[in-house]
DSSP file (Angstrom, degrees, kcal/mol; ACC not computed):
  #  RESIDUE AA STRUCTURE BP1 BP2  ACC     N-H-->O    O-->H-N    N-H-->O    O-->H-N    TCO  KAPPA ALPHA  PHI   PSI    X-CA   Y-CA   Z-CA
    1    1 A X     >        0   0    0      0, 0.0     4,-2.0     0, 0.0     5,-0.1   0.000 360.0 360.0 360.0 -34.2    0.0    0.0    0.0
    2    2 A X  H  >  +     0   0    0      1,-0.2     4,-2.3     2,-0.2     5,-0.2   0.855 360.0  51.4 -71.9 -34.8    2.9    2.4    0.8
    3    3 A X  H  > S+     0   0    0      2,-0.2     4,-1.9     1,-0.2    -1,-0.2   0.869 110.1  48.5 -68.7 -38.4    4.5    1.7   -2.5
    4    4 A X  H  > S+     0   0    0      2,-0.2     4,-2.5     1,-0.2    -2,-0.2   0.887 112.2  48.7 -68.1 -41.0    1.2    2.5   -4.4
    5    5 A X  H  X S+     0   0    0     -4,-2.0     4,-2.3     1,-0.2    -2,-0.2   0.914 111.9  49.1 -68.5 -39.4    0.8    5.7   -2.4
    6    6 A X  H  X S+     0   0    0     -4,-2.3     4,-2.0     2,-0.2    -2,-0.2   0.889 112.8  48.5 -65.1 -37.7    4.4    6.7   -3.1
    7    7 A X  H  X S+     0   0    0     -4,-1.9     4,-2.4     2,-0.2    -2,-0.2   0.912 111.7  48.7 -63.4 -45.9    3.9    6.0   -6.9
    8    8 A X  H  X S+     0   0    0     -4,-2.5     4,-2.1     1,-0.2    -2,-0.2   0.886 112.0  49.1 -65.7 -39.8    0.7    7.9   -7.0
    9    9 A X  H  X S+     0   0    0     -4,-2.3     4,-2.3     2,-0.2    -1,-0.2   0.917 111.5  49.5 -67.2 -40.3    2.3   10.9   -5.3
   10   10 A X  H  X S+     0   0    0     -4,-2.0     4,-2.1     1,-0.2    -2,-0.2   0.904 112.0  47.7 -64.8 -42.3    5.2   10.8   -7.6
   11   11 A X  H  X S+     0   0    0     -4,-2.4     4,-2.3     2,-0.2    -1,-0.2   0.878 110.9  52.0 -66.1 -38.5    3.0   10.7  -10.7
   12   12 A X  H  X S+     0   0    0     -4,-2.1     4,-2.3     2,-0.2    -2,-0.2   0.891 111.0  46.3 -66.2 -40.9    0.9   13.5   -9.3
   13   13 A X  H  X S+     0   0    0     -4,-2.3     4,-2.1     2,-0.2    -2,-0.2   0.871 112.1  51.8 -69.9 -34.8    3.9   15.7   -8.8
   14   14 A X  H  X S+     0   0    0     -4,-2.1     4,-2.4     2,-0.2    -2,-0.2   0.904 110.9  47.8 -63.4 -43.9    5.2   14.8  -12.3
   15   15 A X  H  X S+     0   0    0     -4,-2.3     4,-2.5     2,-0.2    -2,-0.2   0.902 111.5  49.4 -69.0 -39.3    2.0   15.7  -13.9
   16   16 A X  H  X S+     0   0    0     -4,-2.3     4,-1.8     2,-0.2    -2,-0.2   0.880 112.3  48.3 -63.0 -39.5    1.8   19.0  -12.0
   17   17 A X  H  X S+     0   0    0     -4,-2.1     4,-2.0     2,-0.2    -2,-0.2   0.915 113.0  48.5 -64.6 -45.3    5.3   19.9  -13.0
   18   18 A X  H  X S+     0   0    0     -4,-2.4     4,-2.3     1,-0.2    -2,-0.2   0.918 111.2  48.0 -63.8 -44.1    4.6   19.0  -16.7
   19   19 A X  H  < S+     0   0    0     -4,-2.5     4,-0.3     1,-0.2    -1,-0.2   0.872 113.6  47.6 -69.0 -32.0    1.4   21.0  -16.9
   20   20 A X  H  < S+     0   0    0     -4,-1.8     3,-0.3    -5,-0.2    -1,-0.2   0.847 113.5  49.0 -73.6 -31.1    3.0   24.1  -15.3
   21   21 A X  H  < S+     0   0    0     -4,-2.0    -2,-0.2     1,-0.2    -1,-0.2   0.870 116.9  40.1 -77.3 -34.0    6.0   23.9  -17.6
   22   22 A X  S  < S+     0   0    0     -4,-2.3     2,-0.3    -5,-0.2    -1,-0.2   0.302  88.3 117.8 -98.1  12.9    4.0   23.5  -20.8
   23   23 A X        +     0   0    0     -3,-0.3     2,-0.3    -4,-0.3    -3,-0.0  -0.616  31.7 137.9 -79.8 131.2    1.3   26.0  -20.0
   24   24 A X        -     0   0    0     -2,-0.3     2,-0.2     6,-0.0     6,-0.1  -0.968  40.7-128.8-163.5 161.0    1.0   29.0  -22.2
   25   25 A X    >   -     0   0    0     -2,-0.3     3,-0.8     4,-0.2     5,-0.0  -0.645  36.4-103.7-106.7 170.2   -1.7   31.1  -23.9
   26   26 A X  T 3  S+     0   0    0      1,-0.2    -1,-0.1    -2,-0.2     0, 0.0   0.816 123.1  44.8 -67.3 -29.7   -1.9   32.1  -27.6
   27   27 A X  T 3  S-     0   0    0      2,-0.1    -1,-0.2     0, 0.0     3,-0.1   0.530 102.5-132.7 -91.6  -1.8   -0.7   35.7  -26.8
   28   28 A X    <   +     0   0    0     -3,-0.8     2,-0.3     1,-0.2    -2,-0.1   0.872  61.5 131.6  52.8  41.9    2.1   34.5  -24.5
   29   29 A X        -     0   0    0      0, 0.0     2,-0.4     0, 0.0    -1,-0.2  -0.806  67.3 -95.3-119.7 163.5    1.1   37.0  -21.9
   30   30 A X        -     0   0    0     -2,-0.3     2,-0.6    -3,-0.1    -6,-0.0  -0.634  36.1-159.8 -77.4 130.3    0.5   36.7  -18.1
   31   31 A X    >   -     0   0    0     -2,-0.4     3,-1.1     3,-0.1     7,-0.3  -0.959   8.0-160.3-113.7 119.8   -3.3   36.3  -17.4
   32   32 A X  T 3  S+     0   0    0     -2,-0.6    -1,-0.1     1,-0.2    -2,-0.0   0.626  91.2  59.5 -78.1  -9.9   -4.2   37.2  -13.9
   33   33 A X  T 3  S+     0   0    0      4,-0.0     2,-0.5     5,-0.0    -1,-0.2   0.499  89.5  86.3 -90.9  -4.2   -7.4   35.2  -14.1
   34   34 A X    <>  -     0   0    0     -3,-1.1     4,-2.0     1,-0.1     5,-0.2  -0.857  65.2-156.5 -98.5 119.4   -5.4   31.9  -14.8
   35   35 A X  H  > S+     0   0    0     -2,-0.5     4,-2.1     1,-0.2     5,-0.1   0.860  93.8  53.4 -66.0 -33.3   -4.2   30.1  -11.7
   36   36 A X  H  > S+     0   0    0      2,-0.2     4,-1.9     1,-0.2    -1,-0.2   0.882 108.1  51.0 -68.8 -36.3   -1.4   28.4  -13.5
   37   37 A X  H  > S+     0   0    0      2,-0.2     4,-2.4     1,-0.2    -2,-0.2   0.930 109.3  50.9 -63.7 -45.3   -0.1   31.7  -14.8
   38   38 A X  H  < S+     0   0    0     -4,-2.0    -2,-0.2    -7,-0.3    -1,-0.2   0.873 110.7  48.7 -64.7 -35.1   -0.2   33.1  -11.3
   39   39 A X  H  < S+     0   0    0     -4,-2.1    -1,-0.2     1,-0.2    -2,-0.2   0.882 112.6  49.3 -68.7 -36.0    1.8   30.1  -10.0
   40   40 A X  H  < S+     0   0    0     -4,-1.9     2,-0.5    -5,-0.1    -2,-0.2   0.844  99.1  73.2 -69.6 -37.6    4.4   30.5  -12.7
   41   41 A X     <  +     0   0    0     -4,-2.4     2,-0.3    -5,-0.1    -1,-0.0  -0.667  61.8 155.6 -86.9 126.0    4.9   34.2  -12.3
   42   42 A X    >   -     0   0    0     -2,-0.5     3,-1.2     1,-0.0     4,-0.4  -0.882  56.1-100.0-138.7 172.4    7.0   35.2   -9.2
   43   43 A X  G >  S+     0   0    0     -2,-0.3     3,-0.9     1,-0.3     6,-0.2   0.728 112.7  70.9 -69.2 -20.7    9.1   38.0   -8.1
   44   44 A X  G 3  S+     0   0    0      1,-0.2    -1,-0.3     4,-0.1     5,-0.1   0.716  88.3  65.5 -70.1 -18.2   12.3   36.1   -8.9
   45   45 A X  G <  S+     0   0    0     -3,-1.2    -1,-0.2     3,-0.0    -2,-0.2   0.788  85.9  85.6 -71.8 -27.6   11.5   36.5  -12.6
   46   46 A X  S X  S-     0   0    0     -3,-0.9     3,-0.8    -4,-0.4    -3,-0.0  -0.465  76.3-138.6 -79.4 148.3   11.9   40.3  -12.4
   47   47 A X  T 3  S+     0   0    0      1,-0.2    -1,-0.1    -2,-0.2    -3,-0.0   0.698  98.8  60.6 -79.9 -18.6   15.4   41.7  -12.8
   48   48 A X  T 3  S+     0   0    0     -5,-0.1     2,-0.6     2,-0.0    -1,-0.2   0.445  78.3 106.7 -88.1  -1.7   14.9   44.4  -10.0
   49   49 A X    <   +     0   0    0     -3,-0.8     2,-0.5    -6,-0.2     0, 0.0  -0.688  41.4 171.7 -86.5 118.9   14.3   41.7   -7.3
   50   50 A X        -     0   0    0     -2,-0.6     2,-0.1     2,-0.0    -3,-0.0  -0.940  24.3-141.6-124.2 108.4   17.3   41.4   -5.0
   51   51 A X        -     0   0    0     -2,-0.5     2,-0.6     1,-0.1    -2,-0.0  -0.435   6.4-143.3 -73.0 143.0   16.7   39.2   -2.0
   52   52 A X        -     0   0    0     -2,-0.1     2,-0.6     2,-0.0    -1,-0.1  -0.923  12.7-161.9-106.1 115.8   18.1   40.2    1.3
   53   53 A X        -     0   0    0     -2,-0.6     2,-0.5     2,-0.0    -2,-0.0  -0.860   6.3-173.7-101.4 127.9   19.3   37.3    3.4
   54   54 A X        -     0   0    0     -2,-0.6     2,-0.5     2,-0.0    -2,-0.0  -0.975   5.9-165.4-119.2 120.0   19.8   37.9    7.1
   55   55 A X        -     0   0    0     -2,-0.5     2,-0.6     2,-0.0    -2,-0.0  -0.902   7.6-165.9-106.7 132.0   21.3   35.2    9.1
   56   56 A X        -     0   0    0     -2,-0.5     2,-0.5     2,-0.0    -2,-0.0  -0.954  11.0-157.5-115.2 112.0   21.2   35.1   12.8
   57   57 A X        -     0   0    0     -2,-0.6     2,-0.6     2,-0.0    -2,-0.0  -0.768   5.0-166.0 -90.5 125.4   23.6   32.5   14.2
   58   58 A X        -     0   0    0     -2,-0.5     2,-0.6     2,-0.0    -2,-0.0  -0.943   8.4-177.0-114.3 115.2   22.7   31.3   17.7
   59   59 A X        -     0   0    0     -2,-0.6     2,-0.5     2,-0.0    -2,-0.0  -0.941   6.7-176.5-113.6 122.5   25.5   29.4   19.3
   60   60 A X        -     0   0    0     -2,-0.6     2,-0.5     2,-0.0    -2,-0.0  -0.970  15.7-147.4-123.2 122.5   25.2   27.9   22.6
   61   61 A X        -     0   0    0     -2,-0.5     2,-0.4     3,-0.0    -2,-0.0  -0.702  11.0-156.8 -89.9 124.9   28.2   26.3   24.2
   62   62 A X        -     0   0    0     -2,-0.5     2,-0.2     1,-0.0    -2,-0.0  -0.794  28.4-104.4-101.9 145.4   27.5   23.2   26.4
   63   63 A X        -     0   0    0     -2,-0.4     2,-0.6     1,-0.1    -1,-0.0  -0.451  32.1-139.9 -67.9 137.8   30.0   22.2   29.0
   64   64 A X        -     0   0    0     -2,-0.2     2,-0.2    -3,-0.0    -1,-0.1  -0.873  12.1-130.6-103.7 124.7   31.9   19.2   28.1
   65   65 A X        -     0   0    0     -2,-0.6     2,-0.5     1,-0.1     0, 0.0  -0.519  21.7-121.7 -72.5 137.4   32.7   16.6   30.8
   66   66 A X        -     0   0    0     -2,-0.2     2,-0.3     1,-0.0    -1,-0.1  -0.686  25.0-146.1 -76.4 123.8   36.3   15.6   31.0
   67   67 A X        -     0   0    0     -2,-0.5     2,-0.0     1,-0.1    -1,-0.0  -0.707  23.0-107.1 -90.8 141.3   36.6   11.8   30.6
   68   68 A X        -     0   0    0     -2,-0.3    -1,-0.1     1,-0.1     4,-0.0  -0.349  19.8-128.5 -64.5 149.5   39.3   10.0   32.5
   69   69 A X  S    S+     0   0    0      1,-0.1     2,-0.3     2,-0.0    -1,-0.1   0.915  93.2  29.5 -61.8 -46.1   42.3    8.8   30.5
   70   70 A X  S    S-     0   0    0      3,-0.0     2,-0.2    -3,-0.0    -1,-0.1  -0.851  90.1-108.5-119.7 155.1   42.0    5.3   31.9
   71   71 A X        -     0   0    0     -2,-0.3     2,-0.1     1,-0.1    -2,-0.0  -0.516  44.4-100.4 -78.6 148.8   38.9    3.3   33.0
   72   72 A X        -     0   0    0     -2,-0.2     2,-0.3     1,-0.1    -1,-0.1  -0.396  40.2-110.3 -69.2 146.2   38.7    2.8   36.7
   73   73 A X        -     0   0    0     -2,-0.1     2,-0.4    -3,-0.1    -1,-0.1  -0.591  33.2-166.5 -81.3 134.1   39.8   -0.7   37.9
   74   74 A X        -     0   0    0     -2,-0.3     2,-0.2     0, 0.0    -1,-0.0  -0.933  26.2-110.6-115.6 143.9   37.1   -3.0   39.2
   75   75 A X        -     0   0    0     -2,-0.4     2,-0.5     1,-0.1     0, 0.0  -0.531  34.7-128.3 -69.5 136.1   37.6   -6.2   41.1
   76   76 A X        -     0   0    0     -2,-0.2     2,-0.5     2,-0.0    -1,-0.1  -0.751  15.7-149.0 -91.3 132.0   36.7   -9.3   39.0
   77   77 A X        -     0   0    0     -2,-0.5     2,-0.5     2,-0.0    -1,-0.0  -0.873  11.8-134.2-101.2 127.5   34.4  -11.7   40.5
   78   78 A X        +     0   0    0     -2,-0.5    -2,-0.0     1,-0.1     0, 0.0  -0.648  26.2 174.5 -81.5 122.1   34.7  -15.3   39.5
   79   79 A X        +     0   0    0     -2,-0.5     2,-0.3     2,-0.1    -1,-0.1   0.428  51.9  82.4-109.2   1.2   31.3  -16.8   38.7
   80   80 A X  S    S-     0   0    0      1,-0.1     2,-0.1     2,-0.0    -2,-0.0  -0.700  77.3-114.3-105.0 159.5   32.4  -20.2   37.5
   81   81 A X        -     0   0    0     -2,-0.3    -1,-0.1     2,-0.2    -2,-0.1  -0.364  25.1-117.2 -83.4 166.5   33.3  -23.3   39.4
   82   82 A X  S    S+     0   0    0     -2,-0.1     2,-0.2     2,-0.1    -1,-0.1   0.616  91.7  69.3 -83.9 -10.0   36.8  -24.8   39.4
   83   83 A X  S    S-     0   0    0      1,-0.1    -2,-0.2     3,-0.0     2,-0.1  -0.641  87.6-104.9-106.3 168.0   35.8  -28.1   37.7
   84   84 A X        -     0   0    0     -2,-0.2     3,-0.1     1,-0.1    -1,-0.1  -0.463  42.9 -94.4 -83.0 157.9   34.6  -28.8   34.2
   85   85 A X        -     0   0    0     -2,-0.1    -1,-0.1     1,-0.1     2,-0.1  -0.292  53.3 -86.8 -64.1 155.3   30.9  -29.5   33.4
   86   86 A X              0   0    0      1,-0.1    -1,-0.1    -3,-0.1    -3,-0.0  -0.424 360.0 360.0 -67.1 143.2   29.8  -33.1   33.2
   87   87 A X              0   0    0     -2,-0.1    -1,-0.1    -3,-0.1    -2,-0.0   0.464 360.0 360.0 -96.2 360.0   30.3  -34.8   29.9
């Protein structure tokens, strides 16, 4: 079911992209009553548009715990018997 949904979504996006790419009117002008023309026209198309990007970097330093160079020694507890298991 997930594969079918993924395939249908991909086909829908492909269809929408193709229709907006191939859309035009006989006079090759922008029509404000056409929704596809409105979607195609954006401010990026004009030469006077210069976007202003403002980046605000927020850096927060977290304290880093110092890790010991060597692991602490633990006493080993023997959990096995001294004889072999029965054969």
